[in-house]
Each structure stands twice: as structure tokens, then as C-alpha cells.
C-alpha positions in Angstrom: 12.3 25.0 -16.3 10.0 25.7 -13.0 10.4 29.3 -11.8 10.4 28.4 -8.5 13.7 26.0 -8.5 15.3 28.5 -11.0 15.5 30.9 -8.4 16.5 28.1 -5.5 19.0 26.7 -7.6 20.4 30.0 -8.7 21.1 31.0 -5.1 23.0 28.0 -4.1 26.7 28.4 -3.2 27.6 25.0 -4.6 28.7 23.2 -7.7 25.9 22.0 -9.8 26.5 18.6 -10.8 26.2 18.3 -14.9 24.3 15.2 -14.3 21.8 17.3 -12.6 21.1 19.9 -15.6 18.8 19.3 -18.4 20.9 19.2 -21.9 18.7 21.3 -23.7 18.1 23.8 -21.0 21.0 23.4 -18.7 18.7 24.3 -15.8 18.6 21.4 -12.8 16.0 19.7 -13.6 12.7 19.3 -11.7 10.6 16.3 -13.6 13.2 14.4 -15.6 12.2 12.2 -17.7 14.4 9.8 -20.5 14.0 9.2 -23.9 14.0 5.7 -25.5 17.8 6.3 -26.4 18.9 6.5 -22.4 19.1 10.4 -22.4 17.3 12.5 -19.6 15.8 15.7 -20.2 13.4 18.4 -18.0 9.8 17.2 -19.5 9.2 20.5 -20.5 12.1 20.8 -22.4 12.0 17.5 -24.5 8.2 18.4 -24.7 8.7 21.2 -26.6 11.3 19.7 -28.7 8.8 17.1 -30.0 5.7 19.2 -30.3 8.4 21.7 -32.7 7.9 18.2 -34.9 11.6 17.0 -34.4 11.8 13.3 -34.3 14.9 12.9 -33.0 17.3 13.0 -29.7 18.6 16.3 -29.0 22.0 14.9 -27.7 22.8 12.0 -29.7 21.0 13.2 -33.0 19.5 9.4 -33.4 16.1 8.8 -34.9 13.5 8.2 -32.0 11.8 4.7 -32.7 9.2 6.1 -29.9 8.8 9.3 -28.4 7.5 7.9 -24.9 8.9 9.8 -21.9 9.7 7.5 -19.2 10.2 9.6 -15.5 13.6 8.5 -14.1 12.5 8.7 -10.5 16.0 7.6 -9.5 17.3 11.1 -10.9 14.9 12.9 -9.4 15.6 11.5 -6.1 19.0 12.4 -6.1 18.3 15.7 -7.0 15.9 16.4 -4.1 18.4 15.1 -1.9 20.9 17.2 -3.4 18.7 20.1 -3.0 17.8 19.4 0.4 21.4 19.3 1.8 22.7 22.2 -0.4 19.8 24.4 0.0 20.5 28.2 1.8 19.0 28.6 5.1 15.3 30.0 5.0 16.9 33.4 6.3 19.1 34.0 3.0 17.8 36.4 0.5 17.5 33.6 -2.1 15.3 31.5 0.3 13.1 34.5 0.9 12.5 35.2 -2.7 11.7 31.3 -4.1 8.3 31.1 -1.8 7.3 28.3 0.5 8.0 24.6 -0.9 5.4 22.1 -1.5 5.9 20.6 1.9 6.3 24.0 3.6 2.8 24.8 1.6 1.8 21.6 3.1 2.4 22.2 6.2 0.8 25.8 6.3 -2.7 24.4 4.8 -2.7 21.7 7.5 -2.4 23.9 10.0 -5.4 25.9 8.6 -7.2 22.8 8.5 -6.6 21.9 12.0 -7.6 25.0 13.0 -10.8 24.3 14.9 -11.8 28.3 14.7 -11.0 28.5 10.9 -13.0 27.0 8.1 -11.2 23.6 6.9 -13.2 23.6 3.7 -11.0 26.3 1.4 -7.5 24.7 2.6 -9.0 21.0 1.9 -10.3 21.9 -1.6 -6.5 23.6 -2.7 -5.1 20.3 -1.1 -7.5 18.6 -3.7 -7.0 20.5 -6.4 -3.2 20.6 -6.4 -3.2 16.2 -5.9 -5.7 16.0 -8.9 -4.0 18.3 -11.2 -2.2 16.2 -14.1 0.0 19.1 -15.0 1.5 18.9 -10.9 4.8 16.9 -10.9 4.3 13.5 -9.2 7.2 14.6 -7.0 5.5 17.4 -5.5 2.3 15.5 -4.8 4.1 13.1 -3.1 6.1 15.7 -1.3 2.4 16.7 0.3 1.3 12.9 0.6 4.4 12.6 2.8 3.8 16.1 4.8 4.0 15.2 8.4 0.2 14.2 10.2 -1.2 15.1 6.9 -3.7 11.6 6.4 -4.4 11.9 10.3 -5.6 15.7 10.2 -7.6 15.1 7.1 -9.5 11.9 8.3 -10.0 13.9 11.8 -12.1 16.5 9.8 -13.8 14.0 7.5 -15.0 12.4 10.9 -15.8 15.5 13.0 -16.9 18.0 10.4 -20.2 18.7 9.0 -21.1 17.5 5.5 -19.5 19.9 3.3 -16.0 19.7 5.1 -16.2 16.2 4.7 -16.8 15.7 1.4 -13.9 17.8 0.8 -11.8 15.9 3.0 -13.0 12.8 1.1 -11.6 14.2 -2.2 -8.0 14.6 -0.7 -8.2 11.4 0.9 -9.4 9.7 -2.3 -6.7 11.6 -4.4 -3.9 9.9 -2.3 -5.6 6.6 -1.9 -6.7 6.0 -5.5 -3.6 7.7 -7.5 -1.3 5.5 -9.2 1.6 8.0 -8.9 1.4 8.0 -4.9 3.7 6.3 -3.0 2.1 2.8 -1.5 3.3 4.2 2.4 1.3 7.5 1.9 -1.8 4.9 1.0 -1.5 2.9 3.7 -1.6 6.0 6.2 -4.7 7.1 4.7 -6.1 3.7 5.6 -4.5 3.7 9.0 -5.8 6.9 9.7 -9.9 5.9 8.7 -9.1 2.6 10.6 -8.2 4.5 13.5 -11.8 5.3 14.4 -14.0 3.2 11.8 -17.1 3.7 12.8 -17.1 7.5 13.2 -15.4 7.1 9.5 -17.9 5.0 8.1 -20.8 7.2 9.6 -19.1 10.5 7.6 -18.7 8.3 4.5 -22.0 7.0 4.4 -23.1 10.7 4.8 -21.3 11.7 1.7 -23.0 8.7 -0.2 -26.2 9.9 0.9 -25.7 13.7 0.3 -22.6 14.6 -1.9 -23.1 17.3 -4.0 -21.5 15.6 -7.1 -21.4 11.3 -8.2 -17.7 12.0 -8.4 -17.6 12.9 -4.4 -19.8 9.5 -3.9 -17.4 7.4 -5.9 -14.5 8.8 -3.6 -16.5 8.4 -0.7 -17.2 3.9 -1.9 -13.1 3.8 -2.5 -12.5 5.4 0.8 -14.9 2.8 2.6 -13.3 -0.4 0.5 -9.8 0.6 2.1 -11.2 0.8 5.4 -13.0 -2.5 5.2 -9.9 -3.9 3.7 -7.2 -2.4 6.4 -9.4 -1.7 9.7 -9.4 -4.3 12.5 -11.4 -7.4 12.5 -13.7 -5.7 14.9 -14.0 -2.6 13.4 -14.3 -4.1 10.1 -17.2 -6.0 11.0 -18.6 -2.5 12.6 -18.4 -0.8 9.5 -19.8 -3.6 7.4 -22.8 -4.0 9.2 -23.7 -0.4 9.2 -26.9 -0.6 7.3 -26.7 3.2 6.5 -23.7 1.9 4.6 -24.6 -0.8 2.7 -27.8 1.3 1.6 -26.1 4.3 -0.2 -23.5 1.4 -1.9 -26.6 -0.2 -3.0 -28.0 3.4 -4.2 -24.6 4.1 -5.9 -25.0 1.2 -8.2 -28.4 2.3 -9.1 -28.9 4.5 -12.5 -27.1 8.0 -12.0 -29.5 9.4 -14.5 -33.2 8.0 -13.2 -34.7 9.4 -16.2 -32.7 7.7 -18.3 -32.3 4.9 -16.1 -28.9 4.9 -17.2 -25.8 3.0 -14.8 -22.5 5.0 -14.6 -19.5 2.9 -14.9 -17.1 4.2 -12.7 -20.3 4.4 -9.8 -20.7 0.8 -10.9 -17.4 -0.6 -10.2 -16.6 1.2 -7.0 -20.0 0.5 -5.4 -20.3 -3.6 -6.5 -16.3 -3.8 -5.4 -17.2 -2.0 -1.9 -20.1 -4.1 -1.8 -18.1 -7.7 -2.1 -15.9 -6.1 0.4 -19.1 -6.0 2.4 -20.0 -9.3 1.9 -16.8 -11.0 3.5 -18.5 -10.2 7.0 -21.0 -13.2 6.9 -23.1 -11.4 10.0 -23.8 -8.6 7.1 -24.8 -10.5 4.4 -28.7 -10.7 5.6 -28.9 -7.2 5.8 -27.4 -6.5 2.4 -30.4 -8.7 1.0 -32.9 -6.9 2.7 -31.3 -3.7 1.5 -31.2 -4.5 -2.3 -27.9 -6.0 -3.4 -29.3 -9.1 -4.9 -31.3 -6.8 -7.4 -28.5 -4.3 -7.6 -26.1 -6.4 -8.9 -28.4 -8.5 -11.3 -29.1 -4.9 -12.8 -25.5 -4.7 -13.2 -25.1 -7.9 -14.9 -28.3 -7.4 -17.3 -26.9 -3.6 -18.0 -23.9 -5.1 -19.1 -22.4 -1.9 -16.6 -18.8 -2.7 -16.4 -16.9 -5.9 -15.5 -19.6 -8.6 -14.3 -16.7 -10.0 -11.6 -17.6 -8.3 -8.8 -21.4 -8.6 -9.3 -20.9 -12.2 -9.2 -18.8 -12.5 -6.2 -21.7 -10.3 -4.4 -24.5 -13.1 -5.4 -21.9 -15.8 -4.4 -21.7 -13.9 -1.1 -25.2 -13.6 -0.6 -26.4 -17.1 -1.6 -24.3 -18.2 1.5 -27.6 -16.9 3.7 -31.1 -18.1 3.5 -32.2 -14.7 2.8 -30.1 -14.4 -0.4 -30.8 -17.7 -1.2 -34.6 -16.8 -1.2 -33.9 -13.5 -3.3 -32.3 -15.2 -5.6 -35.2 -18.0 -6.0 -37.8 -15.9 -6.2 -36.6 -13.9 -8.9 -34.8 -16.5 -11.0 -36.2 -15.9 -13.9 -34.4 -12.8 -14.3 -31.2 -13.6 -12.2 -30.2 -17.2 -13.4 -30.1 -16.2 -16.7 -27.9 -13.0 -16.0 -25.6 -15.4 -14.3 -25.5 -17.9 -16.7 -24.9 -15.1 -19.4 -22.0 -13.4 -17.8 -20.3 -16.9 -16.6 -17.7 -17.0 -19.6 -17.3 -13.0 -19.6 -15.7 -12.0 -16.0 -12.5 -14.5 -16.2 -11.7 -17.8 -14.0 -12.6 -16.1 -10.6 -15.7 -14.7 -12.0 -16.9 -18.2 -14.0 -16.4 -19.9 -10.7 -18.5 -17.4 -8.7 -21.3 -17.7 -11.4 -21.1 -21.6 -10.9 -21.4 -21.2 -7.2 -24.3 -19.2 -7.1 -26.2 -21.6 -9.6 -24.7 -25.0 -7.6 -26.1 -23.5 -4.4 -29.9 -23.0 -5.7 -30.1 -25.6 -8.1 -28.2 -28.5 -6.7 -27.8 -28.0 -3.2 -31.2 -26.5 -2.3 -33.0 -28.0 -5.5 -35.4 -24.8 -5.7 -37.6 -25.9 -8.4 -37.8 -22.2 -10.0 -34.1 -21.9 -10.3 -34.0 -25.6 -11.7 -36.5 -24.4 -14.3 -35.2 -21.5 -14.8 -31.4 -22.8 -15.5 -32.7 -25.5 -18.2 -34.4 -22.9 -20.0 -31.0 -20.7 -20.1 -29.5 -21.3 -24.1 -25.6 -22.2 -23.6 -25.7 -23.0 -20.2 -24.5 -26.7 -21.4 -21.6 -25.3 -23.3 -20.6 -22.6 -20.9 -20.3 -25.4 -18.0 -18.2 -27.8 -20.5 -15.8 -25.0 -21.4 -15.6 -24.1 -17.9 -14.6 -27.9 -17.2 -11.9 -27.5 -19.6 -10.2 -24.4 -18.3 -7.8 -24.1 -15.2 -10.8 -23.7 -13.0 -10.5 -25.1 -9.1 -11.2 -28.9 -8.7 -14.2 -27.5 -6.7 -16.0 -25.6 -9.4 -14.9 -28.3 -11.5 -16.8 -31.2 -9.2 -20.1 -28.7 -8.9 -20.0 -27.6 -12.8 -20.3 -31.2 -13.6 -23.4 -31.8 -11.3 -24.9 -28.7 -12.6 -24.6 -30.6 -16.1 -27.6 -33.1 -15.0 -29.9 -29.8 -15.3 -28.9 -28.5 -18.2 -29.0 -31.8 -20.3 -33.0 -32.3 -19.7 -35.7 -30.4 -20.3 -37.8 -28.2 -18.3 -40.7 -30.5 -18.1 -38.4 -33.2 -16.5 -35.5 -31.2 -14.9 -36.5 -32.1 -11.2 -35.7 -35.9 -11.8 -32.6 -35.3 -13.8 -30.1 -34.2 -11.5 -31.0 -35.9 -8.3 -27.8 -37.2 -6.8 -26.9 -39.6 -3.6 -23.5 -37.4 -3.1 -23.1 -34.9 -0.2 -21.1 -31.9 -1.0 -19.9 -29.0 1.9 -21.0 -25.7 0.4 -18.2 -23.5 -0.7 -19.1 -20.7 1.3 
């Protein structure tokens, strides 16, 4: 059992409930996990039992069809509540021998981070390492994330500090915001802390995206930008989305991770395209996105098959909603249109509908000859449209697909006459 807890519980002048004791070690459990038999053990104790080659439950001696360990969160909260109410005062000898609890350690680190005369980088790095360590118990991580003022203090450093400290702050905030084991309330506090001064936060995140010392730090910054875009008030959200420095760096993030080999990094692509899709939700930001290379970046992702294509298709769908985006797509129709058609049925229903919207905008609504000829030359386009129409797509997507069929049914020489229609439609943007 964890030494800190062992000393703490030995010093308690209360009876320990049997339910809180591990059946193997008989110590109070710190990280209780349950086997498929329903019996709960301390994680370290039962893991040692299983690693020794045992295939039975120690308490019941039943053969285990599965050795999966499921965290018993309810019991862990009960133990924590019991410990907090039964623990001796800080002045007792037992308490002084234990050392700081995670909450106390967090408070000390936060005090050092907030001290204007101290270097915030070392305590920030300690917090980030603690929150990112797979061997640290989830309960302790949540205790740190919940510590009073944690998100607000670190976000303040992000907005005000130099590049090195800002990068360290990004790693801490991203470790909270992107972790599956951190409670949603702590994640919401991170988003709220960033949104409290959205323009300054966006400028600092752009700085980390531009000059971060590692690709991981830049990816973390992009994830925080997306959180900021999805949680800030409308006015602040628009200010972030319209930051050209930020958009430029997001486009660069989606570029080759290795410029010599030209290869794309999957995590960087996923974070960058998801963030650009969030930026594109602001209409006024779309023209700048196109000018800064978002269309080319999205096509590069589709052609390289660098991760799920849905976000790239959604970025293209948003950009053809402005004249600059349509011009960019049509100017590069020989590469854009085949890339969109090739991924139409590989991105789920949402991605397929986005692909149809892109094709419909440039081929049918605006009738660009270059786009029409490129679409007519695509192999398998007709089949994919028919498959989409038979799927559970929306009525609007089905209507757009039916109109695009006219293009795919003709050959490249007569494509213009083949898709003319008297019907009028509302742009789906």
C-alpha cells in the first residue's frame, strides 16, 4: 500500500471499516479496483497476485474468465471522505510524519507559480509531470485539478509569462482538459479560465504554436485553442477565430512534421484540423483561413490519408461558403475534387454530407467548369453518390447528391450541358 496512506491511517484513533481494507494486504485501500467476481482489492496488491501467474480470485478462489481491473470510484470516494473527517489535526505527530497531501502539495506549487518574484517553470513542470504520469492514481490527479484557483492561476501565467513559462502552463492545462480521468468540472474550469481573457489567451497560445520546443506542446496548445473557441462568449470567440497569427500557426501545425520526408503527424493533424473546423464556424474568419492556406492543408490531409478525413472535409465545406474558398477550390479542382470524392464514403455520414456539400457548391450552385470536369472524370463518383442516397443521410444531402448525379453520368466533353437544372436551392451554409 502507498506509504503515505499507510502512515496516515496508522495514526488514526478510529476503527477502520473492514470494507475499506484490502482483502490481501489488510491495509486501507488507496486505489480500489474490482475483479469480475465483484470483490474489490488494492490495485497494487491484486496486480502482484495476477502477475505471479494466478488465475483465480484470492477471496473466492473462483477461476477468473477476465483479469480486467475496474476502478471502484464509489468506494474510493467513501474512503477519501472517511479519511478527511477522521484524519488527525496537522499538529499531531502522525500528521507531521505523513508529509503533504496532494491538495496541500498543489497549494504549495500554486503559491510558487503565483509568486511574481519566483520562476514559475519548475513548479509548472512538476504539475504537468504529475498529471501526465500513468502511475499516479486518478484520485490524486483529480485532487490537484480541483485545488482552489489551480486553473485560474495557471491560465494567468499562460497569458502573462514568457514563451518558456507559457509552454509549461499549456502542458498543465492540456493535461487537465484532455485527460479522460479528470472530472468534467475541472475541465470546465480550465475552459472558463481561458475564456476570461480570450484575446490574451489566444495570443499566448499562438506564441506556443509558433515557437514551442516540441510538437507535443504545439498539439496541446491547439487543443486548448479549440476548448477556448467552444466555450468563450460569442464576442470573444470571434476575436479568437479572427486572429490571423493563430490561424496561420494552426495551418502550419497540419503541415509536414518532418519537412525533409514530408510526412504528417497523426496527432498534429487531428488537433489542427479539429481546431480549424472550430475556427470555420465563425463566418468572418473563413476568408482569412483560405488566404492563409486552410484549403491546401485540408487537401493535403485527404491526399496523405493522415487520420480521419471528416474534419478536413468539414473545413472544406465551410470554406466554400465564401467566395475566396470557392475560388481556391476551383483553381485547384484537379487535386481538390478527386481528394473529396475519394474520401466521401470513408468519413461517416457527417463527412459524406460535407463532401457532397463541397461538390454541390462548386459544381452545381456556382457551375465552375473546372470543378465539373474534374468531378466527371472521377472514377466511382456515381456509385458513391448512389450509396450515400441509400444511407441515412439528411434530406438536403440526398437532394444535393441527386443533382450531382447528372454530372457523373456524362462524359468530360459534354458535362456542362448534362447538369443544367431549373430548380432553385438555398445554400446549405
